[in-house]
C-alpha angles and dihedrals in degrees: 000000000000090000090054092050091048092053090049092051092050092052091049092049100051103018132233131255111250091213107045099009092234119147114269122227101168145000092305134040111256091212106048104008096238116147115258090229120035117221117251116263104248140128092291091052093050091048091050091050091051090049090050094049094049093037092230087160087063092038126258086198088054089053092051091048093050092047089052098051105025109013098152096047095045096047091047090053089048091055099042109023122008127021098173100071098068133049112264107274100231092047089046096055094044094049094045091048089052089051090053093046092049093051095045093047092047091056092035090237118141102197101156119150091236117055128167124208110187147084108346093206097066135094089241091062091046092053093048089047089054089050091052090052097043107040093154095061093033090054091054091051091046088048090063090060093047091044090054091055092046090050089053096046095042098035092134091062092073099226118139125228094260094053089050089049088058089056090051093049090059094041096046090044089057089048089055090053091049090051090047091052093050092044090053091050092046092048093051099040098031089226115141102230099142092109088061089047090056092051092049092048092051091047092050094049091049092049096044096047093043090049091052095055101037121332092189096063120072088206090068091065094047090050091048092053092045093049092049094050093044090047093053091046095050091044091053092046090050090053091049092047091049091049092051091050091050093048092048090049092054093046092052 
C-alpha cells in the first residue's frame, strides 16, 4: 500500500506524459518528444494546423512556381533526394482539386475533362457525377490508370507505379490550378476559353511527364502524351464497365 502511494506521489510531483505515460522532467517528454502541456485549441491553433497541412512555411507558392518552370527536375528530386521542399503530393492534388471545384461551382461552370451525357437514372451517370464532385480523389484513381501506362511505356527507367503516381499527383494538381484559372477568367468575362484550357493542360502534362523521364529525348514526350490519353480512355471505360455491372446486378 505504501509503495502504491509513493508511486502516486512521484507522478504528481513530476507529471506524466499523456502519450507514452513516461515521467516528465521538463517542457517536453524525453521519450517521445511530446510537449508536457498541449496548447489550447483556438484560432491560432487552427491557423497553425492549416499552415502545416499546406506547408505554407515551406511555400505552396514556391511549389507551384517550381512545378511551372522545372517540374521534372523538382519531382525527381522529391522522389530521390529531398521531400521537404515541396508540398506533399497527395495533399497538393486534393487541395488544388478543391480550388478548382470551388471556382467552377461558384460560377456554375462544369468544365471537367470527363463529362457524361446519357441516361441520368443509371449507375454510370451516378459514378460520373461522383467524379465531377470529387476531382481530388477521382484524379488519384485516374492517376493509377495513367501510371500503369507510363510504367509500361517507360519500363526501362526503373520507376515503380507508386513513384510514377507521385509525379502524376503533382502534374494533375497543376492541371487543376490551370483549369481553375481559366474557369475564373471565363466566369468573369463570359468568354468560352475552356477548349484552350484543355489544350494547355494536355500540353503541360506532356511536357512535365516527358521532362521527368528524359527531357533530352523527343520520344519521352510522345510516350507521355500517349500514356495520358490511354490512361483517361481506360479509366472512362472502367467506369462505364463498372456502371453496367451495377445496373445489371440491380435488374437481376
